[in-house]
C-alpha positions as CSV (number, residue, x, y, z in Angstrom):
1,M,81.4,90.0,97.2
2,H,79.3,92.6,95.7
3,M,78.8,92.4,92.0
4,R,79.0,96.5,91.6
5,F,82.0,96.1,93.8
6,L,83.4,93.7,91.2
7,A,82.7,95.9,87.9
8,A,84.3,98.9,89.5
9,T,87.5,96.9,90.7
10,S,88.2,94.0,87.8
11,L,89.9,96.0,84.7
12,L,92.6,97.2,86.6
13,V,93.7,94.9,89.6
14,L,94.1,91.8,86.4
15,G,97.3,92.9,85.9
16,F,97.1,96.5,85.9
17,S,96.6,95.9,82.7
18,A,93.4,98.2,81.8
19,S,94.2,101.6,82.9
20,A,97.2,101.5,80.5
21,A,98.2,100.0,77.0
22,V,98.2,96.2,77.7
23,N,102.1,96.6,75.9
24,D,103.9,99.5,77.0
25,V,106.0,100.7,74.2
26,L,108.4,103.2,75.4
27,P,110.1,105.7,72.5
28,A,112.1,104.5,69.7
29,D,110.7,101.3,70.6
30,F,109.9,100.9,66.8
31,F,114.1,101.7,65.6
32,P,115.2,99.0,64.4
33,L,118.5,97.6,65.4
34,A,120.9,95.9,62.9
35,T,120.9,92.1,62.5
36,G,122.4,90.2,64.5
37,T,121.5,92.4,67.6
38,T,120.6,90.9,70.9
39,T,119.4,93.2,73.5
40,F,118.4,92.9,77.0
41,A,116.4,95.4,79.3
42,I,115.2,95.6,83.2
43,Y,112.2,97.9,83.5
44,A,111.3,99.3,86.8
45,Y,107.8,100.5,87.8
46,D,106.6,102.2,90.8
47,R,102.8,103.2,90.3
48,E,100.2,104.6,93.0
49,F,96.7,104.4,92.0
50,S,93.3,105.9,93.8
51,G,89.6,104.8,94.0
52,P,88.1,102.6,92.7
53,Y,85.7,104.4,90.2
54,S,82.6,103.7,88.4
55,R,81.2,105.8,86.1
56,G,83.6,108.5,86.7
57,R,82.8,108.9,90.2
58,K,85.3,107.6,92.8
59,Q,83.3,105.0,94.8
60,L,85.8,104.7,97.6
61,D,89.3,106.4,98.8
62,G,91.4,103.3,97.8
63,E,94.8,103.4,97.9
64,L,96.8,101.2,95.4
65,S,100.5,100.7,95.3
66,S,102.3,98.4,92.7
67,Q,105.9,98.0,92.0
68,I,106.6,96.3,89.0
69,V,110.2,94.5,87.8
70,A,110.4,93.2,84.2
71,L,113.1,91.5,82.1
72,R,112.9,91.7,78.2
73,A,115.1,90.3,76.1
74,G,115.4,90.6,72.3
75,H,117.1,89.4,69.0
76,F,116.6,91.1,65.6
77,V,116.9,88.9,62.8
78,D,116.6,89.2,58.6
79,I,113.7,87.8,56.8
80,E,113.5,87.9,53.4
81,G,114.7,91.4,53.7
82,M,112.7,92.3,56.5
83,P,114.1,93.3,59.4
84,V,112.5,91.3,62.5
85,S,112.5,91.2,66.2
86,L,111.7,88.4,68.6
87,V,110.9,88.9,72.0
88,T,110.2,87.5,75.7
89,V,109.2,89.6,78.7
90,L,108.9,88.5,82.5
91,P,107.3,90.2,85.0
92,W,107.4,89.8,88.8
93,S,105.4,92.7,90.9
94,Q,104.4,93.3,94.4
95,N,101.0,94.9,95.0
96,T,99.3,96.3,98.2
97,V,96.1,97.9,99.2
98,N,94.8,100.2,101.5
99,P,92.3,100.7,103.7
100,A,91.7,97.3,105.5
101,P,88.1,97.5,103.9
102,L,89.0,97.5,100.5
103,A,92.1,95.3,101.4
104,R,90.0,92.2,102.5
105,A,87.4,92.9,99.4
106,L,90.6,92.5,97.0
107,G,93.3,90.7,99.0
108,D,95.7,93.0,100.6
109,E,98.5,91.9,98.8
110,A,99.8,90.3,96.0
111,R,103.6,89.2,94.5
112,G,105.0,86.9,92.7
113,L,105.9,86.5,89.1
114,G,103.3,88.0,86.0
115,D,102.3,86.0,82.9
116,L,105.5,85.4,80.2
117,R,104.5,87.1,77.0
118,F,106.2,85.9,73.7
119,G,106.3,88.3,70.9
120,A,107.8,89.7,67.3
121,T,107.7,92.7,65.6
122,G,108.0,92.8,61.6
123,W,109.0,96.2,60.0
124,L,106.6,96.9,56.8
125,F,109.2,100.2,56.0
126,A,112.1,101.3,57.0
127,N,114.4,103.9,55.9
128,R,117.5,104.3,57.8
129,E,118.4,107.6,55.2
130,S,115.5,109.4,56.4
131,G,114.7,108.0,59.3
132,E,110.9,106.9,58.9
133,Y,109.8,103.2,60.5
134,L,106.4,101.4,59.8
135,G,106.4,98.4,62.5
136,I,104.1,95.8,63.7
137,T,104.3,93.9,67.0
138,G,102.3,91.1,67.7
139,L,102.3,89.7,71.9
140,V,100.8,86.5,73.3
141,F,100.2,86.5,77.3
142,V,100.7,83.1,78.5
143,P,99.0,82.4,81.7
144,T,102.4,81.0,83.5
145,G,102.3,84.2,86.8
146,N,101.1,83.6,90.2
147,Y,97.5,83.4,90.9
148,D,94.9,82.6,93.4
149,S,91.4,82.3,92.9
150,K,90.4,83.2,96.3
151,Q,91.1,86.7,95.8
152,V,90.8,89.3,93.2
153,L,94.3,91.1,93.4
154,N,96.8,88.9,91.8
155,A,100.0,88.9,89.6
156,G,98.7,86.6,86.9
157,E,95.7,86.7,85.0
158,N,95.0,83.5,84.6
159,R,93.9,84.0,81.0
160,Y,95.7,84.5,77.7
161,K,95.9,87.6,75.9
162,L,96.6,88.8,72.0
163,T,97.8,92.0,71.4
164,L,98.6,93.8,68.3
165,N,100.5,97.3,68.1
166,G,101.6,99.7,65.4
167,G,104.1,102.0,65.6
168,W,105.5,104.7,62.9
169,I,108.1,106.7,63.6
170,K,108.4,109.8,61.4
171,P,111.1,112.8,61.8
172,L,110.1,116.5,62.2
173,G,113.2,118.1,61.0
174,N,114.9,120.6,63.5
175,G,115.5,117.6,66.4
176,F,112.0,116.7,66.5
177,I,110.6,113.4,66.0
178,F,106.8,112.3,66.1
179,E,106.0,108.2,66.8
180,L,102.4,107.3,66.9
181,L,101.4,104.0,68.4
182,P,98.3,102.2,68.4
183,E,97.1,99.0,70.1
184,V,94.6,96.4,69.5
185,A,93.9,94.1,72.4
186,W,91.6,90.7,72.8
187,F,91.4,88.7,76.1
188,G,90.9,85.3,76.8
189,D,88.1,84.1,79.6
190,N,89.1,83.5,83.1
191,S,87.3,80.9,84.5
192,D,88.0,80.7,87.9
193,Y,87.5,84.8,88.8
194,A,87.1,85.8,92.4
195,G,85.8,82.6,94.1
196,G,85.0,80.9,90.9
197,R,82.9,83.0,88.6
198,T,83.9,83.8,85.2
199,L,86.0,87.0,83.6
200,A,85.1,87.8,80.0
201,Q,86.6,90.8,78.8
202,K,85.4,93.1,75.2
203,T,88.2,94.4,72.7
204,A,90.4,97.1,74.2
205,Y,91.7,99.8,72.3
206,A,94.3,102.4,73.0
207,V,96.7,105.2,71.0
208,S,100.0,106.1,72.4
209,S,101.6,109.1,70.8
210,Y,105.1,110.7,71.2
211,L,106.9,113.8,70.5
212,R,110.7,113.1,71.0
213,Y,113.5,115.8,71.0
214,R,117.3,115.2,70.5
215,A,119.2,117.1,72.3
216,S,122.1,115.8,71.2
217,Q,123.6,112.6,70.4
218,N,123.0,111.2,73.5
219,W,120.2,113.0,75.3
220,Q,116.6,112.9,73.9
221,F,113.9,114.1,75.8
222,H,109.8,113.3,75.3
223,L,106.6,114.4,75.9
224,G,103.5,111.9,75.2
225,G,99.9,111.0,76.1
226,Q,97.9,108.3,75.7
227,V,93.7,107.2,75.2
228,N,92.4,104.2,75.9
229,R,89.1,103.1,75.2
230,G,87.1,99.5,75.3
231,G,87.8,96.5,77.7
232,E,84.4,96.2,79.8
233,T,84.2,93.1,81.5
234,R,81.2,90.6,82.0
235,I,80.9,88.8,85.0
236,N,79.5,85.3,85.1
237,A,78.1,86.6,81.4
238,V,76.6,89.9,82.9
239,D,77.7,92.6,81.3
240,Q,79.3,95.5,83.8
241,N,79.6,98.4,81.7
242,N,82.9,99.6,83.2
243,A,85.6,100.6,80.0
244,P,87.9,102.4,81.6
245,D,88.1,105.3,78.9
246,N,91.3,106.8,80.7
247,S,93.7,109.7,79.1
248,R,97.4,109.8,80.7
249,L,100.2,111.8,80.0
250,M,103.6,111.0,80.3
251,L,107.0,113.4,80.3
252,G,110.1,111.4,80.1
253,T,114.1,111.4,79.0
254,T,116.5,109.2,77.2
255,F,120.1,108.7,77.6
256,L,122.1,106.6,75.0
257,T,126.3,106.3,76.0
258,D,128.9,107.2,72.8
259,D,129.6,103.1,72.2
260,K,125.8,102.5,71.5
261,S,125.6,99.7,73.5
262,H,123.6,101.0,76.7
263,Q,120.7,102.8,77.1
264,W,118.3,104.1,79.9
265,I,114.7,105.8,80.0
266,F,113.6,107.7,82.7
267,R,109.2,108.6,82.4
268,V,107.0,109.9,84.6
269,G,103.7,109.7,84.2
270,R,100.0,109.9,85.5
271,D,96.2,109.4,84.5
272,V,94.4,112.7,83.8
273,E,90.8,110.8,83.2
274,A,89.4,107.4,84.1
275,K,86.1,106.5,84.1
276,S,86.2,103.1,85.7
277,G,88.7,101.0,87.9
278,F,91.7,102.7,89.5
279,K,93.5,106.0,88.6
280,T,97.1,106.1,88.2
281,D,98.4,109.5,90.0
282,S,101.8,108.9,89.8
283,E,104.0,106.2,87.4
284,I,107.8,106.5,87.4
285,M,109.8,104.2,85.4
286,L,113.4,103.6,84.7
287,R,114.6,101.3,81.5
288,Y,117.9,100.0,81.1
289,L,118.9,98.4,78.0
290,K,121.7,96.6,76.8
291,M,122.6,95.9,73.3
292,F,125.2,93.0,71.9
């Protein structure tokens, strides 16, 4: 497989994580629930990609389709007066590639469990009267997912990852709420990438932001944006100069039942700019969250 083609594809097809923030944070995720609360969430994504791109130019009219289902369990505790949320995430994905030449290069299909994730969020500041919150999340990705070293396309990544996320929620008045969500991601090496190569990846950075509008006690609407930088890869110690450097827009809504025990979030999004890897042409996401 040609090294230049690997450079154009290596960022996205490793778990589809480099075209967006590694840890997908949704509106109000940094709102601390009451101590003792347990949450269970089901995420469903449908994503359509085109490319790959290299240095902002489309290299091939390829199509990549990904359907993801993820289960997330969380529990809120109190540690010396600080709210803390413990979380575990298990994803499953099905990924297909077209046309045939691209499928032969990457692998025409990959399905199975993704890498298991463990993490915790601690709130440095939580003012329930003013509605302002500041939290930090650490998340570890463990290489437990399905992985086939004979192809590039995989559900798992065969490497450890660590993300550090911040979350700041600030009410603006008149029903509007602002959220700022920076992220830093570090990557371990994959020593069995695409037929025995060694893949390394530089630190990646992302900043997401949402503007929410509370239309009622049950309904909220949000507009979001995200900027991703860094994350270049090295294959067999050769720098690929392939940072995705992409930007995304997102639009969605949240519904919360009167008893505040069931929540649905619906979101659509797409990339408005992509430098390397695959460009997200469309994303449809639905999350159901149960609180008890």
